[in-house]
N, C-alpha and C positions, 0 to 999 in steps of 0.2 A: 543351603548350608551343607547338605550331604555331598553335593558335587565338589566341595572342597576337600572331601575325605580322600586320603591316600593311603594305600598299603605301603609298608616299608619298601617293597619292590612292586611297581605298578603292574607287572606281568602277573602277579598273583591273583588278578581278577579271574583267571582261568580256573583256579582251584575253587573259588566261590561258586563258579558255574557248575563244577562237578559236585560240590556239596548240595547245591540247589537241586540237581537232578536226582541224587540219592534220596534226599528228603522227600521228593515228589514220587518216590516209589518206582524209579526207573528200573527196567530189567536190562538195559544196554545203553551205553553212552558212546557217541561217535564224534571224533574231533578231527578236523582237517584245517591245515594252515598253509597259505601260500604267501606270496610277496605282499599282498595287500587285503587279504581276507582271512578271518578266523571264523569257522562255523562249528558250532557244537549243537548236536541234536540228541534228544532222548525221548523215550516213551513214558508211560506213567500218567499220573493225574495232571491235568492241564491247569492253567491259570485262568481265573475269571477276570473280567474287565475291572471289577472292584479291586482286585489285587494290584493292577497297574495304577488305579486311581489313588491307592493308598501306599504306593511302593516305597517312597523315600522315608516316611515316618516309620515304616517297618524296620528300618536299619537299626533303630534304637530300641526295638522291643526285645523282650526276654522270654516271650511265651514259648514253652517247650513243644507245643504241637508241631507235627511234621510240616504241615503247610505254612505255618507261621515261620518256621526256620527256613523253609525254601524261599519264601518272600524276602526274608531278611538277607539271605545270601545273594538273591538276584539283585537286591538294591545295592549291596556292597559291590557286587561285580560291575553293574552298570556304572556306578559312580567312579570306580577305579579305572574302567575302560575309557570313560569320558576324559579322564585325566591325561590320556595319551593323545588327545586332540584328534580322534578319528573323524572321518566323514560322517558316520552315523553308527549307532548301536541299535539293531532292530531285533525285537523279540516277537515271535509269533507262536501262538499256543492254540491247538485245535483239537476238538473231538469230532465226532461224527456229524454234529449239527451246526457248529459255528467255529469261527476262527477269531481269536483275540490278537490284537496287534498293538505294539508299542514301539515308537521310533524316537530315539533321543539323539540330539545333535548339540555339540558344545555351543554354549551361548545362546541357545534357542529354546523356546517352549517345547515340551514333549508333545508328540502327536500320538493319540490312541483312539481305537475304535474297534468295532466288531463287524464281521461279515460272514459270508458263507465259507464253509471249509474248502481248502484247496484240494483236499483228497479225502473223500468221505470214508475211505476204508482205513485211514491211518489216524491214530491219536498220538500226537507228538508235539513237542516244543522245540523250537529252533532259535538259537541266538547267533546273529551275524554281526561281527564287528568289521566294518569296512574302513580301511585306512584312507586318510586324506591324500596321501602321496604314496607312491608305489613301495618305497623301501621302508615304510614305518614298521611293518611286521616282519619284513625280510630281515632287518637288523635285530629284531627281538625273537626271531623264530627259535633259535637254539635255547634261549632262556625259557620260553614257553614250553618247548618239548621237555627240557630237563625237569621243570616243575611237575609236569604230568607224570614222567616216568619215575621220579624219586618221591614226590610228596603225595601223589595220588595213587601210589602203588597199593595201599591198603583198601582201595575201592572194593566194595563187596559185590559189585556186578561188573560184567565185561565193559572195559573202557578201551575203545580202539582209537589208536592214533595212526592215521593213514592206513587203516584197515588191520593193524596188528594190535592185539590185546596187550596192554601194558599193566593191567591190574593183577594183583596176586591175592588180595583179601588179607585176612588176619593170619598170615603165616610168616615163619621166619626160616630163612635158608640155614641149613646145617644145625638146626636146633634139635636137641634131644628131649624126650619126655614131654613133648608138646601136648597141652591140655587146653580145652576151651570151655567157656561158661557164658551163659547169658541170663539176663534178668529183665525187669521192667525198664526199658529205655537204654539198655547197654548190652554190649557183647565184649568178651575178653578172650585173649589167648596168652598162655604163659609157657615157657620152657627154659632150658638151659643151653647155652651156646658156647662151648669151649673156644678159647681164643679171643673172646671179647674182653673188654676191660673187666677187671676183677669185680668192680661194684655192680650192684643190681642196676638195671636200666629199664625204665618204663617209658613207652612211647604213647602219646595221647592222640587219638584219632577222633575227628568229628565228621559224621556223614561222609565217610570214605576218604577224607583228606587229613594228612598229618598236620598237627598244629603245635607240637612241641614234645620235648623229651626231658625227663628228670632222672638223675642218678641218685642212688641211695647207698652211701658208703657202708652203712650197717646192715644192709640186706644181704641175702644169699649171693655168694660170688657166682658170676656168669649168668645170673638170672636175667631173662629178657621177657618183657610183657608189653 
């Protein structure tokens, strides 16, 4: 059932991968895209084999815990990526003692298992989307890059695309009086940006990825948050 799920734009799977990484406590996220491969890697807490076994039902969960959010975002990302009919979507997650592996192919049963770590010195998770034909990602590369640069810009940790950091965190260019706040389960930034539309504008971010914006005509003019 989940493999029938589609984002409005299928390329948005890459944003769910970024949210997954942030929820897993990544301190750095790296993305590379070529004509037929997309690879995203990050450090932080890894996935257990049980996460892969219960992956798809997790997409419908609402648990607020970080690892549950990460599992949900991974499920959404894998589902959307499979909608592009790739050759495979492969997830490996390792710590110093073991490596968990999940491989998904359109129309086939998932393969998962555990084995020794590929690199005992590195704890990391890697997602590899392999195109079935060479120009699948080549034709979508610009869209994937734009999504990362524009909608993953609030990512709170370094997010490198081809080695260049595209993340800015919770900041606003040309904003005055910028103030920040944080509480249990949230962080916020607010300021005033002359030249913006007169109404107050609030952007909503989840685990480093933009999910929507709302304007408030009765709010303070030029406020941005």
